[in-house]
C-alpha positions, 0 to 999 in steps of 0.5 A: 579473545577474539577481536570484535568484528565490524558489523553491517546490518544485514537487509534482505528484500523478498519479492513474492508473487508476480508483482513482487518478483518484478519489483525485485527485478527493478531494484536489481536493474537500478543497482539498489545497494547493500541488500540481498535480493530473494524471489519466491513464486509458484510461477517457475517460468517468471522465476527463470527471468529474475536476477535475484540473489536466491530463487525459490520455486515454492509451486513445484509440487502444489502447482507444478510450477504453473502458478497460483491461478489468482488464488490466495489460498493456493499462494498461502498453502505453497508458502507453508509447504515451503516454510523451512526453506523461506526460514533458511534463506531469511535467517541472519537478516536484521531487516526484511522487506516483503514486497508484493502486488496485492490482488493475485494468488502467490503474493496475496496469500504468501506474503503474510507467511513470509513476513511471519517467518521473518518476524519470528527470526527477529528481523524488523519486518517491513511490508511494501505492497501495492493495491491493484488498479481499478481496471483489474476488477472487483474480485482482485480488489477484494483479494487484495484488501483481504491480503492487506489486512492479513499482512498487517498482523504479521509485519512491524510496519506496512506501506500500502501504495494505491496504484490508482494514485499513479494515474494522477501523476501520469500522462494520459497516454501512458501505456499499461506497461509503463503504469505497471513499471511505475508501480514497480518504481514506487515499491523501489522508492519505498525500500530505497528510501529506507535502506539508503539511510542505513547503507549509504554513508551520508552528509547526515548518517543514520544506523539501523537502530535509528531506523528501527526506533521508528519502524518497529511495531508501528503499524500502518505507515504512509509514504510520499516522494518528491523531487525538485530542481533549481532554487529552494529544490529541497524545500520544494521537494519536501512539500511535494512529498508531504502532499504527494498523490501517493499518500492515502491520508494525510501525515498530520500527527505522525509519531515517527517520521523517517525523512530522507533527502538526497542531492548532489555534493552542493546540497546546502545545509540551510535548504536541508534545514528548511526542508526538515522543518517543514516536515516537522511542522506537520508531524506530532510535536513530540514525534520522533523524527529520524532524518538522513541526508545522502550525497549522490552526485549522479543527481545533479541539481536535483533534490529527492525527498522521501517521507515515511510516516508511522505511528498514528493516534486515532485521529481524523486525517484528511488529504487533498487527494482523498477527494478522488476517492470513493466515500467510505460510508454509503450515503443515506437515501431519503424516502422514495416510492416503492420502485426505489429498491431496484434503482438503489440497487442499480445506483450502487452498482454503477458507483462501483464500476465507474471511475472513482476520480469522478466523484467530487464529494469530499470524504471526512473520516477518522481512522486509527492507525490499524486502518490508515492504509484502507484510505482511498480503497476502490471498493465503496461500501454500497452493497451490490443487489446480490450480496444478501445483506440487509439494506435500509430501504423504504417500506411498502405498506400494502392495503388490507383488503380483507374487510371490504365488500368487492363492490366498495373498491375496484381491486386490480387483478395483480392484488387479487 
């Protein structure tokens, strides 16, 4: 009889597309432990610069290694064509993270394919993706929303990070390069906040089954990150995490919460308790809260808190940061003269192209679990002039001139 073997959870992180591969490179750079990295792309040149354990060029036939040209259909087809290879590299994983920058071609179209394969193999599958910056354009934003919807159907849990929220925590002089690096850093935090709970021996340790109990079939999830130093650092970090600008909605009422607290060896039990209690108060009274504390002396006197909340009812959720978002429903316009249609369309276009942070109208909306990651999206529902949709506009009543004598009424030339 063979002796029982020690078994460690096999965790694989898949970066697909340019944004996903960049995020994987960032994770490798900072030394994320206990996971295997897989880079998938249709751009052979970008793959050459990756240090991932496994690299899959899925575009060698379809795109000749030159990328998907921001076309999600090409990205999807490339992943489907190499489904057997993807299945082979994912086989044996207990948990698979699928990370991508939504809005492009390979990541947007291919991520749902990778997630479907991972889930079919029995792996706990978690999507961690970014929504593009507004300055990347409306077409990219539209592709991103379609990609997020498709990915949500294929994963156990989906965490969507809106890149525009990074602007609220960045210096006004931040470069474009640093802005995208910040997005990579947040993707790293989302993955690391979960994997460290499993792979790093902690003061309060967790195992894979604990994490699975919260994340399996949880749908949309929200992630907040906070850090603080000095007195009451853990509590302050927890406060920052649950009010994080990265949250697209409030975590109030979450049925499942993963709470990770990291600090030096002097991290106190009472401050950990206070931080955990703070998060417990905003979650659902019957919430399953999985809590872990990891000691990392490299942090010095800094405490870091990562909160991942999932499992929401059909509740109304609001967040202070939502006031900066575009309204989810176009406001009703009052009756106006006949010239109103042209100006109405023009105003709708101005809303779409303007800076979303200048909108001061608060938003109060209720969404179900499947809709939470759509909060704060950069595409308002104002309908552009050339969309072809019906829009409620004031009716114009034209006078009936058929029964009048020509001399009775001076009819303008353009009505004759």
